[in-house]
N, C-alpha and C positions, 0 to 999 in steps of 0.2 A: 504493499498500499505506500502510497504517496503522501508526504506529510507537508502542508503547506508553513513555510516559515516567514513570518512578518519581520521585513528589514527596518530597522531604524536609522534615518540620518541625523549625525552629530555633529555641531560645528562649535568652536571655542572662540571667544574674542577677549583680547587686552583692552580694557577701557583706559582712556586718558582724556582729561581736560584739554581743549583746544591747547595748542603752544607749548605742552609741557609732556616732558618724556617720564614724569612721575606716574606709574599705574595707580588707578584708583579701583582695580579691581578686574575679576575674570568673569564671564557669564560663558554659559553652556547652552546653545539652542539645540532642542531635541526635537524630532517628528518623526510617527510613523510614516512609512512609504505608502501610504494610503491618500489617494486624490482628497483633497478638503478637510484633513487632518489638522488638531492645531498644532502650533509650535510652542512647546515648553520652554519657557526662559528661566535658569537658575544662576544664582552667582551670589558672590560677595563683594561688598564695596567698602572700601577703607580710604583713609588719606582725603577724605572732603571736608571741607570747611563745616564746623559743627553748626547746627541749627540754620542751614542754607535751604532757600528755599527753592525747588522748582528747578532741579537739571533736566535741560531736554535729554532724551534717551532715545535715539535712532540709529539706524544701520545706514551706512552710505554703499554706493555700487562696487567701490574698489578698496582695496587694501591700502595703506599707506606706505609709501617706500620706506627702507631702513632709514632710521634718523630723521625723518621729517615729521612734525608734529603740528601740522595745519590741516584741520579736516576738510579745509576747501581744497586739497590736492586728492582726496578720497572721491572727487565725483558728487554727483546730488545724492540725494534720499533715495534709498532702493524704493523704484514705483514702476514696477512692471506693468500696471495697468494704466500707466498716465493718468492719474486721478488727482483732486486737488488734495490740501491738506484736510486734516479731519481730525477728529479725537480717537483714542485706542478703542474705545467700543464702537465706533461707526463701522457700518459695514465697509468691506475691502472695496467695494465699487464706490465709495464715498471718502477715499484716506489712502495717503500713499501707506503701502504695507510696511515700510520701512520707519515708519515714524511709530514710537512704541510709547508714546506719553510723556511726560514729565516725573521724577522723582523727587521726594522731599527727603534730605538727610536730618534726620532730626537730633542726633547724639553724635559726639565724639567717640563711638566705638563702632565696632563692625557691626555692618548691617546686613543680613543676609534676606534674601527673597527667593519667591518663585512666582511666576506668572504665566497664564496661558493665553495665545494668542488667537 
């Protein structure tokens, strides 16, 4: 008998504030290889200024070249459907799927989180 085994796609990203080589965390993106399945984002944030509000959280089209810390060099926000900006909870037909919303860093401690998109 044949067994079907579901594959999972995994990608990791190091996070940086624009123009800074200091890493503020690592995220892991996980998605089952099934059309329309959600992407789960997990990770840990550090080195952000305490009690700062609303850090933009988005995915660019390209990786930055080594030693370059300017997000404008990574291309536009990932937007395969050529839509306008929208909120994280808006349907994909009404937002860039690379726009993941804002995060609010509350304390000067490690902040771990898990979100699904």
